C-alpha positions in Angstrom: 10.9 68.8 -69.5 12.7 66.7 -66.9 12.5 63.1 -68.0 10.2 60.8 -66.0 12.6 58.0 -66.8 15.4 60.0 -65.1 13.2 60.3 -62.0 12.5 56.5 -62.0 16.3 55.8 -62.4 17.1 58.0 -59.4 14.5 56.1 -57.3 15.7 52.7 -58.6 19.4 53.3 -58.0 18.8 54.8 -54.6 16.6 51.8 -53.6 19.3 49.3 -54.5 22.1 51.1 -52.7 19.9 51.6 -49.6 19.0 47.9 -49.6 22.6 46.9 -49.6 23.4 49.3 -46.8 20.5 48.3 -44.7 21.5 44.6 -45.1 24.9 45.4 -43.7 23.3 47.3 -40.8 21.0 44.4 -40.1 24.1 42.0 -40.0 25.7 44.3 -37.5 22.6 44.4 -35.4 22.3 40.6 -35.5 26.0 40.4 -34.3 25.2 42.8 -31.5 22.2 40.8 -30.4 24.2 37.5 -30.4 27.1 39.1 -28.5 24.7 40.5 -26.0 23.3 37.0 -25.4 26.8 35.6 -24.9 27.8 38.4 -22.6 24.7 38.0 -20.5 25.6 34.3 -20.1 29.2 35.2 -19.2 28.2 37.8 -16.7 26.5 35.1 -14.6 30.0 34.2 -13.6 31.1 37.1 -11.3 34.8 36.5 -12.1 36.6 38.7 -14.5 37.8 36.6 -17.4 39.6 36.9 -20.7 36.4 35.5 -22.4 34.4 38.4 -21.0 37.0 40.8 -22.4 36.9 39.2 -25.8 33.2 39.4 -26.0 33.2 43.1 -24.8 35.8 43.9 -27.5 33.8 42.2 -30.2 30.7 44.1 -29.0 32.6 47.4 -29.3 33.7 46.4 -32.9 30.1 45.5 -33.8 28.8 48.7 -32.3 31.4 50.7 -34.3 30.3 48.9 -37.5 26.7 49.7 -36.8 27.4 53.4 -36.1 29.4 53.5 -39.4 26.4 52.0 -41.3 24.1 54.5 -39.6 26.4 57.4 -40.7 26.5 56.0 -44.3 22.7 55.6 -44.4 22.2 59.2 -43.1 24.6 60.6 -45.7 22.8 58.6 -48.4 19.4 59.8 -47.2 20.6 63.4 -47.0 21.9 63.2 -50.6 18.7 61.6 -51.7 16.6 64.3 -50.0 18.7 67.1 -51.5 18.7 65.5 -55.0 15.1 64.7 -55.1 14.0 68.0 -53.7 15.6 69.5 -56.8 13.8 66.9 -58.9 10.4 67.8 -57.4 11.1 71.5 -58.0 11.9 70.8 -61.7 8.8 68.6 -62.0 6.7 71.4 -60.5 8.1 73.9 -62.9 7.4 71.5 -65.8 3.9 71.0 -64.6 3.4 74.8 -64.4 4.7 75.2 -67.9 2.4 72.4 -69.2 -0.6 73.9 -67.5 0.1 77.3 -69.0 0.5 75.8 -72.4 -2.6 73.6 -72.0 -4.6 76.7 -70.9 -3.6 78.6 -74.0 -4.6 75.6 -76.1 -8.0 75.4 -74.4 -8.6 79.1 -74.9 -7.7 78.9 -78.6 -10.0 75.8 -79.0 -12.9 77.6 -77.3 -12.5 80.6 -79.7 -12.6 78.3 -82.7 -14.9 75.6 -81.5 -17.8 76.7 -83.7 -18.5 74.2 -86.5 -18.9 77.1 -88.9 -15.4 78.4 -88.0 -14.0 74.9 -88.7 -15.8 74.7 -92.0 -14.6 78.2 -93.0 -11.1 77.2 -92.0 -11.3 74.1 -94.2 -13.2 75.7 -97.2 -10.8 78.7 -97.3 -8.0 76.4 -98.4 -6.6 77.1 -101.8 -6.6 73.5 -102.8 -8.1 70.1 -101.8 -4.6 69.0 -100.7 -4.3 72.0 -98.4 -7.8 71.4 -97.0 -6.8 67.8 -96.3 -3.6 68.9 -94.5 -5.7 71.4 -92.4 -8.0 68.5 -91.4 -5.1 66.4 -90.3 -3.7 69.3 -88.4 -6.9 69.8 -86.4 -7.0 66.1 -85.6 -3.4 66.1 -84.4 -4.0 69.2 -82.4 -7.0 67.5 -80.6 -4.8 64.4 -79.9 -2.0 66.6 -78.6 -4.4 68.4 -76.2 -5.4 65.0 -74.9 -1.8 63.9 -74.5 -0.9 67.1 -72.7 -3.7 66.5 -70.2 -2.5 62.9 -69.6 1.1 64.1 -69.0 -0.3 66.8 -66.6 -2.1 64.1 -64.6 0.9 61.8 -64.6 3.2 64.6 -63.4 0.7 65.7 -60.7 0.6 62.1 -59.4 4.4 61.7 -59.5 4.9 65.0 -57.7 2.5 64.0 -55.0 4.2 60.6 -54.5 7.7 62.1 -54.5 6.7 64.7 -51.9 5.2 62.0 -49.6 8.4 59.9 -50.1 10.6 62.9 -49.3 8.7 63.5 -46.1 9.2 59.9 -45.1 12.9 60.1 -45.8 13.2 63.3 -43.7 11.5 61.4 -40.8 14.0 58.5 -41.2 16.9 61.0 -41.1 15.6 62.2 -37.7 15.3 58.6 -36.5 18.8 57.8 -37.6 20.1 60.8 -35.6 18.4 59.4 -32.5 19.7 55.9 -33.2 23.3 57.2 -33.5 23.0 59.1 -30.3 21.8 56.0 -28.5 24.4 53.7 -30.0 27.2 56.2 -29.1 26.0 56.1 -25.5 26.0 52.3 -25.4 29.5 52.3 -27.1 30.9 54.5 -24.3 29.4 52.2 -21.7 31.0 49.2 -23.3 34.4 51.0 -23.6 34.2 51.8 -19.9 33.5 48.2 -19.1 36.4 47.1 -21.3 38.7 49.4 -19.4 37.5 48.1 -16.0 37.9 44.5 -17.3 41.5 45.1 -18.5 42.4 46.7 -15.2 41.0 43.8 -13.3 42.7 41.2 -15.5 46.1 42.9 -15.0 45.9 41.7 -11.4 45.9 38.1 -12.7 48.9 38.1 -15.0 50.3 34.9 -13.6 47.0 33.0 -14.4 46.9 34.6 -17.8 50.4 33.5 -18.7 49.6 30.0 -17.6 46.5 29.9 -19.8 48.5 31.3 -22.7 51.0 28.5 -22.4 48.2 26.0 -22.4 46.7 27.5 -25.5 50.1 27.4 -27.2 50.6 23.8 -26.3 47.2 22.9 -27.8 48.0 25.0 -31.0 51.4 23.2 -31.4 49.8 19.8 -31.1 47.2 20.7 -33.7 49.9 22.1 -36.0 51.9 18.8 -35.7 48.8 16.9 -36.8 48.3 19.1 -39.8 52.0 18.9 -40.7 51.9 15.1 -40.5 48.9 15.0 -42.8 50.7 17.4 -45.3 53.8 15.2 -45.3 51.7 12.1 -45.9 49.9 13.7 -48.9 53.1 15.1 -50.3 54.7 11.6 -49.9 52.2 10.1 -52.2 53.3 12.3 -55.1 57.0 12.2 -54.4 57.0 16.0 -54.7 57.4 18.1 -51.6 54.4 20.1 -50.5 52.2 19.0 -53.3 49.0 17.0 -53.0 48.0 14.1 -55.3 44.6 14.9 -56.7 41.9 12.8 -58.3 39.8 14.4 -61.1 37.0 14.8 -58.5 39.3 16.5 -56.0 40.6 18.9 -58.7 37.0 20.0 -59.3 36.3 20.4 -55.6 39.5 22.5 -55.2 38.5 24.7 -58.2 35.0 25.2 -56.8 36.4 26.0 -53.3 38.7 28.6 -54.9 35.9 30.2 -56.9 33.8 30.6 -53.8 36.3 32.7 -51.9 34.4 35.2 -49.8 31.1 33.2 -50.2 31.9 30.1 -48.2 29.4 29.6 -45.3 30.4 29.9 -41.7 31.3 26.7 -39.8 28.6 27.5 -37.3 25.0 28.6 -37.8 25.4 31.7 -35.6 28.6 33.1 -34.2 30.9 36.0 -33.8 34.7 36.2 -34.3 36.4 36.8 -31.0 40.0 36.2 -32.1 41.4 37.0 -35.5 43.9 35.3 -37.7 47.7 36.1 -37.4 49.9 37.6 -34.8 48.5 40.4 -32.6 49.2 41.8 -29.2 47.8 40.0 -26.1 44.7 42.0 -25.0 46.1 42.3 -21.4 49.7 41.2 -21.1 52.1 43.9 -22.3 54.8 43.1 -24.8 53.3 39.7 -25.4 51.9 38.6 -28.8 49.4 35.9 -29.6 49.5 33.8 -32.8 46.4 32.3 -34.3 46.6 30.1 -37.4 42.8 30.6 -37.9 40.0 32.4 -36.1 38.0 31.8 -32.9 34.3 31.9 -33.3 32.2 32.3 -30.1 28.7 30.8 -30.2 26.0 29.5 -27.9 26.0 26.4 -25.7 25.1 23.3 -27.7 26.0 24.7 -31.1 27.2 22.4 -33.8 30.2 22.7 -36.1 29.4 22.2 -39.8 31.5 21.5 -42.9 32.1 24.7 -44.9 32.3 22.8 -48.2 31.9 19.4 -49.6 34.9 17.2 -49.1 36.4 14.1 -47.4 37.3 13.8 -43.7 41.1 13.3 -43.5 41.6 13.2 -39.7 39.6 12.9 -36.5 41.8 13.1 -33.4 41.9 14.2 -29.8 44.2 17.0 -28.6 45.6 16.8 -25.1 43.7 19.5 -23.2 42.0 20.7 -26.3 39.2 18.2 -27.0 38.6 16.8 -30.5 39.5 18.1 -33.9 38.4 17.3 -37.5 40.3 18.0 -40.7 38.4 17.9 -44.0 40.1 17.9 -47.3 38.7 19.9 -50.3 41.1 19.0 -53.0 44.2 21.2 -52.3 42.4 22.9 -49.4 42.0 21.8 -45.8 39.4 23.1 -43.3 40.2 22.4 -39.7 37.6 22.4 -36.8 38.9 22.0 -33.2 37.6 22.3 -29.6 34.8 19.8 -30.3 33.5 17.7 -27.4 31.8 15.2 -29.7 32.4 14.2 -33.4 29.8 12.7 -35.8 32.1 11.8 -38.7 35.1 9.5 -39.2 38.2 9.5 -41.4 37.5 8.7 -45.1 33.9 9.8 -44.9 32.5 12.1 -47.6 30.7 15.2 -46.2 28.5 17.7 -47.8 28.1 21.4 -47.5 26.9 22.5 -44.1 26.8 18.9 -42.8 27.1 18.8 -39.0 30.4 17.2 -38.0 30.4 17.7 -34.2 29.3 19.5 -31.1 31.4 22.4 -29.9 32.8 22.2 -26.4 31.4 24.5 -23.7 33.7 25.3 -20.8 31.5 25.6 -17.7 34.5 26.7 -15.7 35.1 29.7 -18.0 31.8 31.7 -18.4 30.2 28.8 -20.3 32.5 29.8 -23.1 31.6 27.9 -26.4 34.3 28.6 -29.0 35.1 26.9 -32.3 38.6 27.2 -33.5 38.6 27.2 -37.3 41.4 27.2 -39.9 41.8 27.0 -43.7 44.9 25.8 -45.4 45.9 25.6 -49.1 48.3 22.7 -48.9 51.0 23.9 -46.5 49.9 27.6 -46.6 47.9 29.0 -43.7 45.0 31.2 -45.0 42.9 33.9 -43.2 39.5 32.3 -42.9 37.8 35.7 -42.9 38.9 36.2 -46.5 37.0 33.0 -47.4 33.8 32.9 -45.4 30.7 35.0 -46.2 31.0 38.5 -44.9 
């Protein structure tokens, strides 16, 4: 007989995998909803801007992620339906065998149900010991019949539940097909909009180059502030590029390291619109853009928050780039820039998710609200996406 525990294991393992997959799908859907909100705000400005292009590109990436998750869910459901159809067939075969066996037992019992027959069966024993064994056999036989009936009832109920569940999964497969078709249509529309936006922006290359030079100037000023801090910390130890750490700072650094991939975002809700490292400019040919961190687009009025407990090392203004805050977490630094208002000061201890400032909204550029966020390990630039919660 196919084990009932095996059936339950199949159901349990499928449920856990599907829960993880649907959680990822929900995250992608949330990112799409937020990006749609930011795009709607940006579209109020009829000008074609780099910000619009960044949001459209992020939306395309989010849409692709969602389609991939839909595909993965469909494949898993298809496998589940196939596998469990086989399970139901085996259970039905087991049930048929049990019913056949039970029927034979009932017919045998009916033939020998007479009290006289039972007495003759017992009295015909050659010894008292054999008569006792025959009595035990009859009792065991009766209990076995009862057990068989219980198993038949359990199997019948399980088959009914599994059949209903399979029908539900088949309907979900059909719904996923429709969802994928809809998402693919939206994806194509977004790609068309992206192409139109790039084409339009290529008519504004001079303005784009000017903005790129301004961004590089802001980045260089921020880099100099971080380098100055690194030099000061290294000077305390007399050893180049090495921080002096108190016992408390050592613990914070160790905790920060252990939480790689689980550190909260520096905003409550946001999407990444520019990634870490060197990459091609989205419009200007043969021009690369360097980012020491990531750009996170969010909504007007959003607050920046500390990604970990630590101590504020620097609060300073950047010419043309608003305010910046550097928080030290032992050997790690988290850097938050493009703030219009700051709530903390140098030397202040901050806690996890504590609000440290309001992010600047550029009313002249689609009401763009972008936090520039970096993570350093002493003098080493790290990719924040490797550290924050995925």
